[in-house]
N, CA, C and O atoms as CSV, one atom per row, in Angstrom:
chain,resi,resn,atom,element,x,y,z
A,1,MET,N,N,4.258,54.184,108.669
A,1,MET,CA,C,5.654,54.230,108.628
A,1,MET,C,C,6.182,53.704,107.261
A,1,MET,O,O,5.866,52.579,106.875
A,2,SER,N,N,6.947,54.479,106.569
A,2,SER,CA,C,7.371,54.124,105.253
A,2,SER,C,C,8.530,53.067,105.341
A,2,SER,O,O,9.094,52.742,106.386
A,3,PHE,N,N,8.785,52.606,104.153
A,3,PHE,CA,C,9.920,51.600,104.010
A,3,PHE,C,C,11.256,52.240,104.441
A,3,PHE,O,O,12.043,51.590,105.131
A,4,TRP,N,N,11.522,53.475,104.057
A,4,TRP,CA,C,12.750,54.034,104.372
A,4,TRP,C,C,12.919,54.370,105.812
A,4,TRP,O,O,14.026,54.349,106.351
A,5,ASN,N,N,11.794,54.688,106.449
A,5,ASN,CA,C,11.799,54.879,107.909
A,5,ASN,C,C,12.165,53.587,108.651
A,5,ASN,O,O,12.865,53.624,109.662
A,6,VAL,N,N,11.712,52.514,108.169
A,6,VAL,CA,C,11.990,51.185,108.738
A,6,VAL,C,C,13.501,50.909,108.590
A,6,VAL,O,O,14.190,50.535,109.539
A,7,VAL,N,N,13.985,51.119,107.323
A,7,VAL,CA,C,15.374,50.878,107.002
A,7,VAL,C,C,16.241,51.808,107.913
A,7,VAL,O,O,17.253,51.347,108.441
A,8,TRP,N,N,15.894,53.017,108.094
A,8,TRP,CA,C,16.633,53.985,108.930
A,8,TRP,C,C,16.645,53.478,110.390
A,8,TRP,O,O,17.682,53.488,111.054
A,9,LEU,N,N,15.509,53.052,110.851
A,9,LEU,CA,C,15.370,52.554,112.177
A,9,LEU,C,C,16.301,51.368,112.406
A,9,LEU,O,O,16.999,51.321,113.419
A,10,ILE,N,N,16.322,50.447,111.517
A,10,ILE,CA,C,17.131,49.235,111.621
A,10,ILE,C,C,18.671,49.709,111.600
A,10,ILE,O,O,19.498,49.202,112.357
A,11,PHE,N,N,18.977,50.669,110.721
A,11,PHE,CA,C,20.400,51.090,110.680
A,11,PHE,C,C,20.779,51.782,111.934
A,11,PHE,O,O,21.883,51.535,112.420
A,12,VAL,N,N,19.961,52.642,112.520
A,12,VAL,CA,C,20.235,53.361,113.729
A,12,VAL,C,C,20.354,52.396,114.896
A,12,VAL,O,O,21.233,52.553,115.744
A,13,SER,N,N,19.478,51.398,114.946
A,13,SER,CA,C,19.496,50.408,116.004
A,13,SER,C,C,20.848,49.597,115.930
A,13,SER,O,O,21.509,49.362,116.942
A,14,PHE,N,N,21.211,49.189,114.680
A,14,PHE,CA,C,22.452,48.428,114.504
A,14,PHE,C,C,23.673,49.262,115.024
A,14,PHE,O,O,24.540,48.768,115.744
A,15,VAL,N,N,23.673,50.529,114.615
A,15,VAL,CA,C,24.805,51.421,115.065
A,15,VAL,C,C,24.797,51.576,116.560
A,15,VAL,O,O,25.856,51.530,117.184
A,16,PHE,N,N,23.654,51.756,117.150
A,16,PHE,CA,C,23.538,51.964,118.603
A,16,PHE,C,C,23.998,50.742,119.394
A,16,PHE,O,O,24.714,50.849,120.390
A,17,ILE,N,N,23.552,49.560,118.906
A,17,ILE,CA,C,23.933,48.274,119.607
A,17,ILE,C,C,25.459,48.000,119.424
A,17,ILE,O,O,26.137,47.493,120.317
A,18,SER,N,N,25.946,48.365,118.222
A,18,SER,CA,C,27.446,48.201,118.002
A,18,SER,C,C,28.144,49.167,118.920
A,18,SER,O,O,29.135,48.766,119.531
A,19,TYR,N,N,27.733,50.368,119.070
A,19,TYR,CA,C,28.408,51.297,120.001
A,19,TYR,C,C,28.340,50.821,121.429
A,19,TYR,O,O,29.302,50.978,122.181
A,20,LEU,N,N,27.192,50.226,121.827
A,20,LEU,CA,C,27.133,49.667,123.234
A,20,LEU,C,C,28.171,48.558,123.422
A,20,LEU,O,O,28.833,48.476,124.456
A,21,PHE,N,N,28.298,47.710,122.403
A,21,PHE,CA,C,29.320,46.640,122.529
A,21,PHE,C,C,30.736,47.258,122.620
A,21,PHE,O,O,31.542,46.810,123.435
A,22,ILE,N,N,31.027,48.215,121.847
A,22,ILE,CA,C,32.305,48.919,121.969
A,22,ILE,C,C,32.448,49.525,123.313
A,22,ILE,O,O,33.476,49.349,123.967
A,23,LEU,N,N,31.476,50.219,123.741
A,23,LEU,CA,C,31.514,50.951,125.091
A,23,LEU,C,C,31.777,49.929,126.249
A,23,LEU,O,O,32.596,50.209,127.124
A,24,PHE,N,N,31.114,48.793,126.257
A,24,PHE,CA,C,31.323,47.819,127.251
A,24,PHE,C,C,32.703,47.214,127.126
A,24,PHE,O,O,33.343,46.975,128.150
A,25,ALA,N,N,33.184,46.961,125.956
A,25,ALA,CA,C,34.543,46.492,125.775
A,25,ALA,C,C,35.602,47.448,126.304
A,25,ALA,O,O,36.574,47.057,126.950
A,26,VAL,N,N,35.378,48.659,126.012
A,26,VAL,CA,C,36.358,49.744,126.536
A,26,VAL,C,C,36.232,49.792,128.020
A,26,VAL,O,O,37.280,49.777,128.665
A,27,VAL,N,N,35.071,49.849,128.662
A,27,VAL,CA,C,34.989,49.902,130.064
A,27,VAL,C,C,35.644,48.581,130.715
A,27,VAL,O,O,36.382,48.664,131.696
A,28,ARG,N,N,35.343,47.440,130.140
A,28,ARG,CA,C,35.915,46.240,130.654
A,28,ARG,C,C,37.466,46.260,130.573
A,28,ARG,O,O,38.146,45.786,131.483
A,29,ASP,N,N,38.014,46.828,129.451
A,29,ASP,CA,C,39.436,46.906,129.335
A,29,ASP,C,C,40.031,47.925,130.264
A,29,ASP,O,O,41.136,47.726,130.770
A,30,ILE,N,N,39.364,48.961,130.492
A,30,ILE,CA,C,39.862,49.978,131.431
A,30,ILE,C,C,40.059,49.394,132.807
A,30,ILE,O,O,41.085,49.619,133.448
A,31,PHE,N,N,39.034,48.611,133.281
A,31,PHE,CA,C,39.156,48.049,134.580
A,31,PHE,C,C,40.103,46.825,134.610
A,31,PHE,O,O,40.656,46.538,135.672
A,32,ARG,N,N,40.306,46.126,133.549
A,32,ARG,CA,C,41.220,45.038,133.492
A,32,ARG,C,C,42.670,45.415,133.399
A,32,ARG,O,O,43.559,44.691,133.847
A,33,GLU,N,N,42.893,46.589,132.794
A,33,GLU,CA,C,44.257,47.086,132.545
A,33,GLU,C,C,45.020,47.350,133.875
A,33,GLU,O,O,44.517,48.032,134.768
A,34,ASN,N,N,46.265,46.778,133.974
A,34,ASN,CA,C,47.027,46.997,135.178
A,34,ASN,C,C,48.126,47.966,134.971
A,34,ASN,O,O,48.845,48.280,135.919
A,35,LYS,N,N,48.302,48.471,133.755
A,35,LYS,CA,C,49.430,49.416,133.500
A,35,LYS,C,C,49.177,50.799,134.049
A,35,LYS,O,O,50.122,51.501,134.409
A,36,HIS,N,N,47.918,51.209,134.122
A,36,HIS,CA,C,47.567,52.620,134.424
A,36,HIS,C,C,47.067,52.655,135.909
A,36,HIS,O,O,46.577,51.680,136.478
A,37,SER,N,N,47.249,53.914,136.480
A,37,SER,CA,C,46.773,54.097,137.871
A,37,SER,C,C,45.212,54.267,137.900
A,37,SER,O,O,44.571,54.365,136.854
A,38,GLY,N,N,44.662,54.295,139.063
A,38,GLY,CA,C,43.248,54.549,139.236
A,38,GLY,C,C,42.848,55.867,138.744
A,38,GLY,O,O,41.761,55.991,138.179
A,39,VAL,N,N,43.701,56.950,138.925
A,39,VAL,CA,C,43.388,58.218,138.417
A,39,VAL,C,C,43.224,58.266,136.898
A,39,VAL,O,O,42.294,58.874,136.366
A,40,TRP,N,N,44.185,57.586,136.206
A,40,TRP,CA,C,44.110,57.504,134.779
A,40,TRP,C,C,42.800,56.777,134.290
A,40,TRP,O,O,42.155,57.159,133.313
A,41,LYS,N,N,42.503,55.790,134.998
A,41,LYS,CA,C,41.218,54.977,134.631
A,41,LYS,C,C,40.024,55.851,134.856
A,41,LYS,O,O,39.073,55.803,134.077
A,42,ALA,N,N,40.040,56.670,135.922
A,42,ALA,CA,C,38.941,57.615,136.219
A,42,ALA,C,C,38.826,58.693,135.148
A,42,ALA,O,O,37.727,59.122,134.795
A,43,VAL,N,N,39.957,59.116,134.646
A,43,VAL,CA,C,39.950,60.146,133.539
A,43,VAL,C,C,39.259,59.536,132.300
A,43,VAL,O,O,38.390,60.149,131.680
A,44,TRP,N,N,39.669,58.348,131.982
A,44,TRP,CA,C,39.001,57.653,130.798
A,44,TRP,C,C,37.512,57.574,130.989
A,44,TRP,O,O,36.734,57.880,130.085
A,45,LEU,N,N,37.122,57.160,132.173
A,45,LEU,CA,C,35.659,56.964,132.452
A,45,LEU,C,C,34.934,58.282,132.425
A,45,LEU,O,O,33.810,58.336,131.927
A,46,VAL,N,N,35.510,59.342,132.930
A,46,VAL,CA,C,34.832,60.673,132.875
A,46,VAL,C,C,34.676,61.066,131.474
A,46,VAL,O,O,33.608,61.550,131.099
A,47,PHE,N,N,35.695,60.890,130.641
A,47,PHE,CA,C,35.546,61.246,129.247
A,47,PHE,C,C,34.596,60.389,128.524
A,47,PHE,O,O,33.979,60.852,127.565
A,48,LEU,N,N,34.425,59.140,128.921
A,48,LEU,CA,C,33.429,58.211,128.322
A,48,LEU,C,C,32.056,58.746,128.636
A,48,LEU,O,O,31.140,58.580,127.831
A,49,VAL,N,N,31.880,59.376,129.764
A,49,VAL,CA,C,30.548,59.871,130.128
A,49,VAL,C,C,30.184,61.128,129.400
A,49,VAL,O,O,29.055,61.273,128.933
A,50,PHE,N,N,31.174,62.096,129.288
A,50,PHE,CA,C,30.918,63.344,128.703
A,50,PHE,C,C,31.126,63.405,127.142
A,50,PHE,O,O,30.402,64.097,126.426
A,51,VAL,N,N,32.095,62.685,126.691
A,51,VAL,CA,C,32.313,62.640,125.191
A,51,VAL,C,C,32.400,61.196,124.762
A,51,VAL,O,O,33.462,60.731,124.350
A,52,PRO,N,N,31.295,60.483,124.854
A,52,PRO,CA,C,31.367,59.015,124.680
A,52,PRO,C,C,31.865,58.455,123.346
A,52,PRO,O,O,32.680,57.533,123.332
A,53,PHE,N,N,31.372,59.016,122.198
A,53,PHE,CA,C,31.757,58.498,120.916
A,53,PHE,C,C,33.249,58.721,120.600
A,53,PHE,O,O,33.998,57.828,120.204
A,54,LEU,N,N,33.578,59.898,120.796
A,54,LEU,CA,C,35.050,60.304,120.508
A,54,LEU,C,C,36.009,59.563,121.427
A,54,LEU,O,O,37.055,59.085,120.988
A,55,THR,N,N,35.642,59.468,122.733
A,55,THR,CA,C,36.534,58.781,123.682
A,55,THR,C,C,36.620,57.295,123.366
A,55,THR,O,O,37.730,56.762,123.375
A,56,ALA,N,N,35.586,56.624,123.103
A,56,ALA,CA,C,35.598,55.203,122.697
A,56,ALA,C,C,36.462,55.006,121.475
A,56,ALA,O,O,37.277,54.085,121.415
A,57,LEU,N,N,36.274,55.908,120.467
A,57,LEU,CA,C,37.073,55.793,119.260
A,57,LEU,C,C,38.561,55.937,119.566
A,57,LEU,O,O,39.388,55.121,119.159
A,58,VAL,N,N,38.869,57.009,120.302
A,58,VAL,CA,C,40.310,57.263,120.642
A,58,VAL,C,C,40.875,56.142,121.438
A,58,VAL,O,O,42.002,55.737,121.154
A,59,TYR,N,N,40.180,55.588,122.433
A,59,TYR,CA,C,40.637,54.458,123.268
A,59,TYR,C,C,40.867,53.251,122.358
A,59,TYR,O,O,41.905,52.597,122.457
A,60,MET,N,N,39.912,52.946,121.471
A,60,MET,CA,C,40.083,51.798,120.623
A,60,MET,C,C,41.332,51.907,119.753
A,60,MET,O,O,42.030,50.916,119.532
A,61,VAL,N,N,41.615,53.125,119.255
A,61,VAL,CA,C,42.723,53.314,118.350
A,61,VAL,C,C,44.056,53.262,119.179
A,61,VAL,O,O,45.037,52.668,118.732
A,62,LEU,N,N,44.072,53.872,120.349
A,62,LEU,CA,C,45.296,53.923,121.141
A,62,LEU,C,C,45.602,52.557,121.892
A,62,LEU,O,O,46.756,52.246,122.186
A,63,HIS,N,N,44.585,51.818,122.165
A,63,HIS,CA,C,44.786,50.621,123.011
A,63,HIS,C,C,44.307,49.336,122.367
A,63,HIS,O,O,44.013,48.369,123.070
A,64,SER,N,N,44.225,49.304,121.094
A,64,SER,CA,C,43.739,48.082,120.330
A,64,SER,C,C,44.678,46.923,120.612
A,64,SER,O,O,44.224,45.797,120.818
A,65,ARG,N,N,45.942,47.172,120.625
A,65,ARG,CA,C,46.977,46.014,120.863
A,65,ARG,C,C,46.733,45.554,122.303
A,65,ARG,O,O,46.647,44.351,122.553
A,66,ASP,N,N,46.617,46.511,123.278
A,66,ASP,CA,C,46.459,46.155,124.672
A,66,ASP,C,C,45.159,45.376,124.894
A,66,ASP,O,O,45.131,44.424,125.674
A,67,ILE,N,N,44.140,45.756,124.245
A,67,ILE,CA,C,42.893,45.041,124.362
A,67,ILE,C,C,43.012,43.625,123.882
A,67,ILE,O,O,42.495,42.718,124.534
A,68,ALA,N,N,43.684,43.388,122.747
A,68,ALA,CA,C,43.910,42.057,122.250
A,68,ALA,C,C,44.788,41.220,123.195
A,68,ALA,O,O,44.508,40.046,123.436
A,69,GLU,N,N,45.828,41.825,123.712
A,69,GLU,CA,C,46.683,41.140,124.665
A,69,GLU,C,C,45.957,40.785,125.938
A,69,GLU,O,O,46.150,39.694,126.474
A,70,ASN,N,N,45.127,41.680,126.436
A,70,ASN,CA,C,44.359,41.404,127.712
A,70,ASN,C,C,43.322,40.278,127.399
A,70,ASN,O,O,43.110,39.389,128.224
A,71,ASP,N,N,42.695,40.327,126.223
A,71,ASP,CA,C,41.789,39.248,125.968
A,71,ASP,C,C,42.477,37.913,125.811
A,71,ASP,O,O,41.950,36.883,126.234
A,72,ALA,N,N,43.630,37.923,125.217
A,72,ALA,CA,C,44.409,36.614,125.099
A,72,ALA,C,C,44.827,36.142,126.467
A,72,ALA,O,O,44.752,34.948,126.758
A,73,LYS,N,N,45.272,37.067,127.328
A,73,LYS,CA,C,45.648,36.647,128.667
A,73,LYS,C,C,44.451,36.054,129.408
A,73,LYS,O,O,44.544,34.992,130.023
A,74,ALA,N,N,43.351,36.749,129.338
A,74,ALA,CA,C,42.096,36.246,130.009
A,74,ALA,C,C,41.635,34.902,129.449
A,74,ALA,O,O,41.159,34.058,130.209
A,75,ALA,N,N,41.759,34.688,128.184
A,75,ALA,CA,C,41.366,33.386,127.599
A,75,ALA,C,C,42.306,32.357,128.045
A,75,ALA,O,O,41.886,31.247,128.372
A,76,ALA,N,N,43.587,32.659,128.082
A,76,ALA,CA,C,44.616,31.608,128.563
A,76,ALA,C,C,44.367,31.285,130.030
A,76,ALA,O,O,44.456,30.123,130.428
A,77,ALA,N,N,44.048,32.324,130.865
A,77,ALA,CA,C,43.755,32.021,132.252
A,77,ALA,C,C,42.529,31.208,132.447
A,77,ALA,O,O,42.481,30.348,133.327
A,78,ALA,N,N,41.518,31.461,131.635
A,78,ALA,CA,C,40.298,30.690,131.729
A,78,ALA,C,C,40.548,29.234,131.269
A,78,ALA,O,O,39.983,28.288,131.819
A,79,GLN,N,N,41.419,29.088,130.233
A,79,GLN,CA,C,41.707,27.717,129.761
A,79,GLN,C,C,42.467,26.957,130.860
A,79,GLN,O,O,42.200,25.780,131.100
A,80,ARG,N,N,43.399,27.625,131.517
A,80,ARG,CA,C,44.201,26.976,132.550
A,80,ARG,C,C,43.204,26.554,133.736
A,80,ARG,O,O,43.357,25.471,134.300
A,81,GLU,N,N,42.241,27.388,134.075
A,81,GLU,CA,C,41.296,27.083,135.131
A,81,GLU,C,C,40.436,25.826,134.753
A,81,GLU,O,O,40.224,24.940,135.580
A,82,VAL,N,N,39.957,25.784,133.489
A,82,VAL,CA,C,39.234,24.682,133.049
A,82,VAL,C,C,40.041,23.432,133.038
A,82,VAL,O,O,39.556,22.389,133.477
A,83,ASP,N,N,41.304,23.487,132.535
A,83,ASP,CA,C,42.135,22.335,132.549
A,83,ASP,C,C,42.398,21.854,133.975
A,83,ASP,O,O,42.360,20.652,134.237
A,84,SER,N,N,42.657,22.750,134.870
A,84,SER,CA,C,42.852,22.390,136.277
A,84,SER,C,C,41.643,21.728,136.857
A,84,SER,O,O,41.773,20.734,137.571
A,85,TYR,N,N,40.460,22.244,136.578
A,85,TYR,CA,C,39.230,21.685,137.142
A,85,TYR,C,C,39.026,20.241,136.463
A,85,TYR,O,O,38.613,19.296,137.136
A,86,ILE,N,N,39.315,20.126,135.197
A,86,ILE,CA,C,39.099,18.783,134.601
A,86,ILE,C,C,40.064,17.783,135.159
A,86,ILE,O,O,39.693,16.633,135.396
A,87,ARG,N,N,41.285,18.183,135.376
A,87,ARG,CA,C,42.261,17.230,136.040
A,87,ARG,C,C,41.842,16.905,137.430
A,87,ARG,O,O,41.995,15.755,137.842
A,88,GLN,N,N,41.315,17.849,138.200
A,88,GLN,CA,C,40.846,17.614,139.534
A,88,GLN,C,C,39.574,16.727,139.574
A,88,GLN,O,O,39.441,15.816,140.390
A,89,ALA,N,N,38.659,17.050,138.651
A,89,ALA,CA,C,37.419,16.282,138.660
A,89,ALA,C,C,37.592,14.841,138.099
A,89,ALA,O,O,36.873,13.923,138.492
A,90,ALA,N,N,38.561,14.673,137.174
A,90,ALA,CA,C,38.719,13.388,136.620
A,90,ALA,C,C,39.487,12.369,137.558
A,90,ALA,O,O,39.428,11.151,137.391
A,91,GLY,N,N,40.157,12.940,138.482
A,91,GLY,CA,C,40.874,12.032,139.422
A,91,GLY,C,C,42.142,11.492,138.792
A,91,GLY,O,O,42.711,12.066,137.864
A,92,ARG,N,N,42.554,10.370,139.336
A,92,ARG,CA,C,43.789,9.760,138.897
A,92,ARG,C,C,43.592,8.973,137.612
A,92,ARG,O,O,42.467,8.665,137.217
A,93,ASN,N,N,44.723,8.652,136.960
A,93,ASN,CA,C,44.625,7.855,135.744
A,93,ASN,C,C,44.436,6.403,136.133
A,93,ASN,O,O,44.643,6.046,137.293
A,94,PRO,N,N,44.036,5.535,135.165
A,94,PRO,CA,C,43.821,4.155,135.493
A,94,PRO,C,C,45.028,3.367,136.073
A,94,PRO,O,O,44.885,2.527,136.962
A,95,ALA,N,N,46.206,3.683,135.527
A,95,ALA,CA,C,47.413,3.065,135.998
A,95,ALA,C,C,47.667,3.280,137.536
A,95,ALA,O,O,48.035,2.375,138.286
A,96,ALA,N,N,47.440,4.527,137.906
A,96,ALA,CA,C,47.621,4.873,139.358
A,96,ALA,C,C,46.553,4.194,140.209
A,96,ALA,O,O,46.839,3.742,141.318
A,97,GLU,N,N,45.324,4.120,139.697
A,97,GLU,CA,C,44.318,3.364,140.464
A,97,GLU,C,C,44.583,1.924,140.618
A,97,GLU,O,O,44.325,1.340,141.671
A,98,ILE,N,N,45.120,1.306,139.537
A,98,ILE,CA,C,45.394,-0.112,139.557
A,98,ILE,C,C,46.664,-0.323,140.502
A,98,ILE,O,O,46.734,-1.321,141.220
A,99,ALA,N,N,47.604,0.589,140.480
A,99,ALA,CA,C,48.751,0.489,141.357
A,99,ALA,C,C,48.324,0.641,142.793
A,99,ALA,O,O,48.847,-0.084,143.639
A,100,THR,N,N,47.413,1.531,143.133
A,100,THR,CA,C,46.898,1.666,144.441
A,100,THR,C,C,46.142,0.422,144.887
A,100,THR,O,O,46.246,0.005,146.040
A,101,GLY,N,N,45.364,-0.182,143.947
A,101,GLY,CA,C,44.649,-1.377,144.209
A,101,GLY,C,C,45.613,-2.577,144.463
A,101,GLY,O,O,45.346,-3.420,145.319
A,102,ALA,N,N,46.696,-2.631,143.729
A,102,ALA,CA,C,47.675,-3.674,143.936
A,102,ALA,C,C,48.326,-3.507,145.293
A,102,ALA,O,O,48.559,-4.497,145.986
A,103,GLN,N,N,48.628,-2.271,145.692
A,103,GLN,CA,C,49.209,-2.057,147.035
A,103,GLN,C,C,48.191,-2.460,148.083
A,103,GLN,O,O,48.594,-3.076,149.069
A,104,LEU,N,N,46.888,-2.162,147.952
A,104,LEU,CA,C,45.927,-2.579,148.966
A,104,LEU,C,C,45.793,-4.094,148.966
A,104,LEU,O,O,45.594,-4.670,150.036
A,105,LEU,N,N,45.890,-4.766,147.839
A,105,LEU,CA,C,45.854,-6.199,147.696
A,105,LEU,C,C,47.095,-6.818,148.460
A,105,LEU,O,O,46.962,-7.784,149.211
A,106,ALA,N,N,48.220,-6.247,148.239
A,106,ALA,CA,C,49.435,-6.704,148.865
A,106,ALA,C,C,49.367,-6.538,150.403
A,106,ALA,O,O,49.872,-7.375,151.151
A,107,ASP,N,N,48.741,-5.454,150.843
A,107,ASP,CA,C,48.608,-5.193,152.323
A,107,ASP,C,C,47.482,-6.085,152.899
A,107,ASP,O,O,47.338,-6.168,154.119
A,108,GLY,N,N,46.715,-6.723,152.075
A,108,GLY,CA,C,45.603,-7.557,152.577
A,108,GLY,C,C,44.336,-6.779,152.918
A,108,GLY,O,O,43.439,-7.281,153.595
A,109,THR,N,N,44.287,-5.540,152.431
A,109,THR,CA,C,43.062,-4.723,152.715
A,109,THR,C,C,41.884,-5.139,151.870
A,109,THR,O,O,40.739,-5.110,152.320
A,110,ILE,N,N,42.174,-5.533,150.625
A,110,ILE,CA,C,41.109,-5.979,149.700
A,110,ILE,C,C,41.443,-7.398,149.282
A,110,ILE,O,O,42.575,-7.862,149.421
A,111,THR,N,N,40.431,-8.071,148.769
A,111,THR,CA,C,40.599,-9.414,148.279
A,111,THR,C,C,40.911,-9.357,146.760
A,111,THR,O,O,40.770,-8.336,146.087
A,112,GLN,N,N,41.351,-10.556,146.281
A,112,GLN,CA,C,41.690,-10.637,144.872
A,112,GLN,C,C,40.492,-10.301,143.966
A,112,GLN,O,O,40.638,-9.723,142.889
A,113,GLU,N,N,39.316,-10.685,144.445
A,113,GLU,CA,C,38.045,-10.416,143.660
A,113,GLU,C,C,37.841,-8.894,143.617
A,113,GLU,O,O,37.513,-8.345,142.565
A,114,GLU,N,N,38.026,-8.234,144.716
A,114,GLU,CA,C,37.774,-6.708,144.775
A,114,GLU,C,C,38.839,-6.040,143.883
A,114,GLU,O,O,38.524,-5.090,143.166
A,115,PHE,N,N,40.142,-6.542,143.918
A,115,PHE,CA,C,41.118,-6.001,143.102
A,115,PHE,C,C,40.734,-6.136,141.591
A,115,PHE,O,O,40.863,-5.168,140.842
A,116,GLU,N,N,40.303,-7.237,141.183
A,116,GLU,CA,C,39.868,-7.512,139.782
A,116,GLU,C,C,38.779,-6.516,139.406
A,116,GLU,O,O,38.810,-5.930,138.325
A,117,THR,N,N,37.835,-6.333,140.289
A,117,THR,CA,C,36.656,-5.461,140.047
A,117,THR,C,C,37.215,-3.999,139.885
A,117,THR,O,O,36.810,-3.295,138.960
A,118,LEU,N,N,38.135,-3.551,140.774
A,118,LEU,CA,C,38.691,-2.284,140.717
A,118,LEU,C,C,39.474,-2.060,139.415
A,118,LEU,O,O,39.403,-1.018,138.764
A,119,LYS,N,N,40.250,-3.155,139.079
A,119,LYS,CA,C,41.025,-3.022,137.835
A,119,LYS,C,C,40.099,-2.995,136.583
A,119,LYS,O,O,40.384,-2.245,135.648
A,120,ALA,N,N,39.052,-3.756,136.543
A,120,ALA,CA,C,38.102,-3.698,135.376
A,120,ALA,C,C,37.392,-2.361,135.303
A,120,ALA,O,O,37.181,-1.832,134.212
A,121,ARG,N,N,37.011,-1.792,136.474
A,121,ARG,CA,C,36.415,-0.514,136.435
A,121,ARG,C,C,37.296,0.597,136.006
A,121,ARG,O,O,36.849,1.531,135.340
A,122,SER,N,N,38.575,0.518,136.381
A,122,SER,CA,C,39.557,1.524,135.991
A,122,SER,C,C,39.823,1.441,134.456
A,122,SER,O,O,39.861,2.457,133.762
A,123,LEU,N,N,39.998,0.228,133.976
A,123,LEU,CA,C,40.233,0.075,132.578
A,123,LEU,C,C,39.004,0.474,131.738
A,123,LEU,O,O,39.149,1.055,130.663
A,124,ALA,N,N,37.840,0.168,132.217
A,124,ALA,CA,C,36.598,0.533,131.487
A,124,ALA,C,C,36.472,2.037,131.483
A,124,ALA,O,O,36.079,2.602,130.462
A,125,ALA,N,N,36.783,2.708,132.562
A,125,ALA,CA,C,36.705,4.226,132.582
A,125,ALA,C,C,37.603,4.845,131.662
A,125,ALA,O,O,37.275,5.911,131.142
A,126,SER,N,N,38.790,4.258,131.376
A,126,SER,CA,C,39.756,4.928,130.450
A,126,SER,C,C,39.403,4.665,128.969
A,126,SER,O,O,39.877,5.365,128.075
A,127,ALA,N,N,38.576,3.657,128.736
A,127,ALA,CA,C,38.196,3.325,127.363
A,127,ALA,C,C,37.216,4.198,126.723
A,127,ALA,O,O,36.852,3.976,125.568
């Protein structure tokens, strides 16, 4: 195998892998898109099967702004989910825990020593 054959193989492999990334992005966007009906989505998919390169190119040109908007919406939704999970997993803030502890102390449910332990643990967790 000559040097130029290796260069050609690397180039063709790069182009093919790039095309696969574009194809998967187009298919993902077709299914994510809410503006078009199922029939319209099926038409795009049929054209992707029978005329793949041209269809992917046309779709990317016609819907590049929509793809960017859909990706931004998906990223924002994912960030909201992560933030919600972090808030839920983190629990309450130290001030709320100390206030709850003070209420329990006032009710006589816990002792002063237990309250001081809870207060120290809450303040240490926030630091």
